[in-house]
C-alpha positions in Angstrom: -83.2 -69.6 129.3 -81.5 -66.8 131.4 -83.1 -65.4 134.4 -84.5 -61.5 134.4 -81.8 -60.3 136.3 -79.0 -61.7 133.6 -81.3 -60.5 130.8 -81.3 -56.7 132.1 -77.8 -57.1 132.7 -76.9 -58.2 129.2 -79.2 -55.7 127.9 -77.9 -53.1 130.0 -74.1 -53.7 128.9 -74.7 -55.0 125.4 -73.7 -51.0 124.0 -70.2 -51.7 125.1 -70.0 -54.9 123.0 -70.7 -52.4 120.4 -67.8 -49.6 121.2 -65.1 -49.2 118.6 -61.3 -50.3 119.4 -60.6 -46.4 120.4 -63.3 -46.2 122.9 -60.9 -48.4 125.3 -58.1 -45.5 126.0 -60.7 -44.2 128.4 -62.8 -47.4 129.8 -65.9 -47.2 131.7 -66.2 -49.3 134.9 -69.8 -50.8 134.7 -70.3 -54.3 136.4 -67.3 -56.3 137.4 -65.4 -59.2 135.4 -66.8 -61.9 137.5 -70.1 -60.6 137.1 -69.2 -60.3 133.4 -67.8 -63.9 133.2 -70.5 -65.5 135.0 -73.2 -64.4 132.2 -71.8 -67.4 130.5 -71.3 -69.7 133.5 -67.7 -68.6 134.2 -65.7 -67.1 136.8 -63.1 -64.2 136.7 -60.4 -64.3 139.0 -56.6 -63.0 139.6 -53.7 -64.1 141.9 -52.3 -62.5 144.8 -49.5 -62.6 147.2 -48.9 -62.5 150.8 -45.6 -61.6 151.3 -43.6 -64.8 150.8 -41.3 -63.8 147.7 -42.2 -63.2 144.3 -43.3 -59.8 142.5 -46.9 -60.2 143.9 -45.4 -60.6 147.3 -46.6 -57.4 148.5 -49.8 -57.3 147.0 -52.2 -58.6 149.6 -50.8 -55.9 152.2 -52.1 -53.2 149.5 -55.6 -51.9 150.7 -56.2 -50.9 147.0 -55.1 -54.2 145.5 -57.5 -56.3 148.1 -60.3 -53.4 147.0 -59.9 -54.0 143.4 -59.6 -57.9 144.0 -62.6 -57.9 145.9 -64.4 -55.8 143.4 -63.8 -57.3 140.5 -63.1 -61.3 141.3 -64.8 -64.4 142.2 -61.8 -66.6 142.5 -58.4 -66.0 144.0 -55.0 -68.0 143.4 -52.1 -67.6 145.9 -49.1 -66.9 144.2 -46.2 -68.9 146.6 -48.5 -69.4 149.6 -49.4 -73.1 148.5 -46.3 -74.0 147.1 -43.6 -76.1 148.5 -41.1 -73.2 148.9 -43.4 -71.4 151.2 -45.8 -74.2 152.8 -43.0 -76.8 153.1 -39.8 -74.7 153.7 -39.6 -75.8 157.3 -38.2 -79.2 156.1 -39.8 -82.5 155.9 -41.5 -82.4 158.7 -43.1 -79.1 158.9 -46.0 -77.5 157.2 -46.7 -74.0 157.5 -50.7 -73.3 156.6 -50.8 -69.8 158.1 -49.7 -67.7 154.9 -51.9 -69.7 152.8 -54.9 -69.7 155.5 -54.4 -65.9 155.6 -55.1 -65.7 152.1 -58.1 -67.7 152.3 -59.9 -66.1 154.8 -59.7 -62.6 152.7 -61.2 -64.6 149.8 -64.2 -66.4 151.9 -64.9 -63.2 153.5 -65.1 -61.5 150.5 -67.4 -64.7 148.4 -64.1 -65.6 146.4 -63.4 -69.4 145.5 -60.1 -70.4 146.2 -57.7 -72.3 144.1 -55.1 -74.6 145.4 -51.7 -73.5 143.5 -49.7 -76.0 143.2 -49.6 -79.5 145.1 -46.4 -80.3 142.8 -44.4 -77.9 141.1 -42.4 -80.1 138.8 -39.5 -78.1 138.5 -36.1 -78.5 139.9 -35.6 -74.7 140.4 -38.9 -74.1 142.8 -38.0 -77.3 144.9 -37.0 -76.2 148.0 -33.1 -77.1 148.9 -33.8 -79.8 151.6 -36.0 -82.2 149.1 -32.3 -82.8 147.5 -30.8 -83.2 151.0 -33.2 -85.9 152.2 -32.4 -88.7 153.3 -34.5 -91.3 151.1 -32.9 -94.9 152.6 -32.7 -97.7 151.6 -35.6 -97.6 149.2 -35.3 -94.2 147.7 -38.2 -94.7 145.1 -41.0 -95.7 148.3 -39.5 -92.8 150.3 -39.8 -90.2 146.9 -43.4 -91.4 146.7 -44.5 -91.1 150.3 -43.0 -87.5 150.6 -45.2 -86.5 147.5 -48.7 -88.7 148.7 -48.0 -87.3 152.5 -47.7 -83.7 151.1 -50.8 -83.9 148.5 -52.9 -85.9 151.5 -51.9 -83.4 154.1 -52.8 -80.3 152.1 -56.3 -81.4 150.7 -57.2 -82.7 154.3 -56.7 -79.6 155.9 -58.6 -77.5 153.3 -61.3 -80.0 152.7 -63.9 -78.8 151.1 -62.7 -74.8 151.6 -60.7 -75.7 148.2 -62.5 -77.4 145.2 -60.1 -76.9 142.3 -56.4 -77.8 142.4 -53.4 -77.3 140.0 -52.4 -80.6 141.0 -49.2 -80.8 138.5 -47.5 -77.8 137.5 -45.2 -77.6 134.3 -43.8 -81.4 134.2 -43.0 -81.0 130.9 -39.7 -79.1 129.5 -41.1 -76.8 126.7 -37.8 -76.3 124.7 -36.8 -80.5 124.6 -40.4 -81.8 125.2 -39.2 -84.1 128.2 -40.4 -84.5 131.5 -38.4 -82.3 133.8 -36.2 -83.9 136.7 -36.4 -83.1 139.7 -34.9 -84.0 143.4 -37.7 -86.5 143.7 -37.5 -87.9 140.1 -33.9 -88.6 141.0 -35.5 -91.8 143.0 -39.0 -91.8 141.1 -39.6 -91.8 137.7 -40.9 -88.4 136.4 -44.5 -90.2 135.0 -44.8 -92.1 138.4 -44.5 -88.9 140.3 -47.1 -86.8 138.2 -49.5 -90.2 138.4 -49.1 -90.2 142.1 -49.8 -86.6 142.9 -53.0 -86.5 140.8 -53.9 -90.3 142.6 -53.2 -89.2 146.2 -55.7 -85.8 145.1 -58.0 -87.8 144.1 -58.3 -89.9 147.7 -57.6 -87.0 149.7 -60.3 -84.7 147.7 -62.6 -86.6 145.9 -65.0 -83.4 145.1 -62.0 -81.4 144.3 -61.3 -80.6 140.2 -57.9 -81.7 139.7 -56.3 -79.5 137.3 -52.5 -80.3 135.1 -51.6 -76.5 134.7 -48.5 -75.4 132.1 -46.9 -72.6 130.4 -48.7 -73.0 127.0 -49.0 -70.5 124.1 -50.6 -70.1 120.6 -47.3 -67.8 119.8 -44.4 -69.6 117.7 -41.0 -70.6 119.8 -41.5 -74.3 121.3 -42.7 -76.7 118.5 -41.4 -79.6 120.9 -44.0 -78.4 123.7 -47.5 -78.8 122.4 -47.3 -82.1 121.1 -45.6 -83.4 124.8 -48.4 -82.1 126.6 -51.1 -83.8 124.7 -49.1 -86.7 124.6 -49.2 -86.6 128.5 -52.6 -85.9 128.6 -53.3 -88.9 126.6 -51.1 -91.2 128.7 -53.4 -89.7 131.9 -56.5 -90.9 129.9 -54.7 -94.4 129.0 -53.6 -95.2 132.6 -57.0 -94.0 134.4 -55.1 -91.0 136.0 -57.8 -88.8 137.3 -57.4 -85.5 135.5 -60.4 -83.1 135.0 -58.8 -80.1 133.0 -55.9 -78.4 131.2 -54.8 -75.4 132.7 -53.1 -72.9 130.6 -51.0 -70.3 132.2 -51.9 -68.0 129.3 -48.9 -65.8 129.2 -49.1 -63.9 125.9 -47.4 -61.3 124.0 -43.8 -62.3 124.3 -43.2 -66.1 124.5 -39.6 -64.7 125.7 -36.0 -65.8 124.5 -33.9 -63.6 121.6 -35.4 -65.7 119.1 -38.8 -65.3 120.3 -41.8 -63.6 117.6 -42.6 -60.1 117.7 -45.4 -59.1 119.6 -49.2 -60.5 118.3 -47.2 -63.2 116.4 -49.6 -66.3 116.7 -50.4 -69.4 114.8 -54.3 -69.5 115.9 -55.1 -72.6 113.5 -52.5 -74.6 115.3 -53.4 -73.5 118.6 -57.0 -74.6 117.8 -55.7 -77.9 116.6 -54.4 -78.2 120.2 -57.5 -77.0 122.0 -59.9 -79.1 119.9 -57.4 -82.0 121.0 -57.6 -81.4 124.7 -61.1 -80.8 124.4 -62.1 -84.3 122.6 -60.2 -86.2 125.5 -63.0 -85.0 127.4 -60.9 -82.5 129.8 -62.3 -78.6 130.8 -60.3 -76.0 130.1 -59.1 -73.1 132.2 -57.0 -70.1 131.8 -55.1 -69.8 134.8 -52.4 -66.9 134.8 -53.3 -64.7 131.9 -51.1 -61.4 131.2 -50.1 -59.8 128.6 -46.1 -58.7 127.8 -45.6 -55.4 126.0 -41.8 -55.9 125.9 -41.8 -55.6 122.0 -44.4 -53.2 121.9 -43.0 -49.2 121.2 -42.8 -47.1 124.2 -45.7 -44.3 124.1 -48.1 -45.6 126.7 -51.5 -44.8 124.8 -50.0 -47.0 121.5 -48.9 -49.9 123.9 -52.4 -50.4 125.7 -54.1 -50.1 122.8 -52.2 -53.3 121.4 -52.4 -55.2 124.4 -56.0 -54.6 124.7 -56.5 -55.9 121.0 -54.4 -58.8 121.7 -55.9 -59.7 124.7 -59.2 -59.5 123.0 -58.1 -61.8 120.0 -56.9 -64.3 122.3 -59.6 -64.2 124.3 -62.4 -64.6 121.4 -60.4 -67.6 120.9 -60.4 -69.5 124.4 -64.2 -68.4 124.9 -65.6 -70.0 121.9 -65.0 -73.0 123.5 -67.6 -74.1 126.2 -65.5 -76.1 127.8 -63.7 -73.2 129.2 -63.9 -72.2 133.0 -61.9 -69.8 135.2 -60.2 -67.0 133.5 -57.5 -65.9 135.8 -55.3 -63.0 135.9 -51.1 -63.4 136.9 -51.7 -60.0 138.9 -54.5 -57.0 138.4 -52.6 -54.2 138.4 -49.4 -53.2 137.4 -47.8 -52.4 140.4 -47.4 -55.8 141.3 -46.3 -57.9 138.3 -43.6 -61.0 137.6 -42.6 -59.2 134.1 -40.8 -56.5 134.9 -38.2 -58.4 136.7 -38.1 -61.9 134.1 -37.9 -60.1 130.5 -37.6 -56.5 131.1 -38.2 -53.8 128.3 -34.8 -52.4 126.8 -36.2 -48.8 127.1 -35.9 -49.2 131.4 -39.8 -48.1 130.8 -42.2 -50.4 133.3 -44.2 -52.9 131.5 -47.9 -52.6 131.1 -49.5 -56.1 131.3 -52.3 -56.2 133.8 -56.2 -54.2 133.5 -54.9 -51.6 136.4 -52.0 -49.4 136.2 -49.7 -48.4 138.7 -52.0 -46.0 140.4 -54.8 -48.7 140.2 -56.8 -47.0 137.3 -58.3 -49.3 134.9 -56.7 -49.3 131.4 -58.0 -50.3 128.2 -57.0 -54.2 128.8 -59.9 -54.0 130.9 -62.3 -53.0 128.8 -61.2 -55.4 126.4 -62.0 -58.4 129.0 -64.7 -56.9 129.4 -66.4 -56.8 125.7 -65.3 -60.2 125.4 -67.2 -61.5 128.3 -70.1 -59.7 127.0 -69.3 -61.2 123.6 -69.0 -64.6 124.9 -72.7 -64.0 127.1 -74.4 -63.0 124.0 -73.0 -65.8 121.9 -73.9 -68.8 124.2 -77.8 -67.5 124.2 -78.3 -67.8 127.9 
């Protein structure tokens, strides 16, 4: 049974779920997206950057961005401030918590939970230079293991119960080959040992925290080796007793990237559901951790692009929200003013992309209405 407040709210927003798609062109702002997510027991949020590299880097210093975060979100993810490249940029013996602490203080002041992203980004491109140059001594495997365990333990101990969900390992699998990526740390310690150790150390240091494996998963074709490899990884965790609670699905949809990638909105929902079914059958929870919608392959007119982005996001969210195991829904940036996709995969016509719910003037777009619509529908479906 839902309480009276939730019943009243659902009744008040119910008509929005019945609006035709064309009504999304001029979306009305109602309850926050986090409030709507909460109607089915979920949280809504976004990433934010505090000035330490990356497309979101200036977003925290923009009061308009902070205002939208405070108004819409119940959970917040730091773009780079908990990654080794920022936290450990001073070298092997250095931890600089000030940038992440600054963001966390804002989250706490505004009633937002804070996701720990990420304890180990298993990718050579994003590993600080000192890790490759470090003296691993006469027992390099032991020293590599010590570095991982020290990092995880220090971060988790610093934050205690202030962070209760960590992306412990990010992107361990190469989507093109299906193999573990090789990093400077795994030149000395096997990738499986490194990944397992990160989770075990996190459980020991943060026994109450949710531990997440996060990866660039897509319901679009283009990387046929990725899904089976990630399933094998998740199965291995269970067989080895590695403490992993949830699968974080980044949710960068619309354009998987690459010259040979599928057109916009091409997807294989049956195959995607088989993947989700397999993950949840192993007992894992689900999170969408980095949602955005690339419009690289859509026509130039803004209204047409926005409508197609909204429709596609709605279809994706309807699929994901049909799983009761789904918890957080987190955007990788909440406004077009700050997004990573323009630099990574720009449009051929040079127009800026529009991948988020708010435009570069911080006005709500059809995508915002589509997300709200999906959340309302999910709440009604859950009969709470």
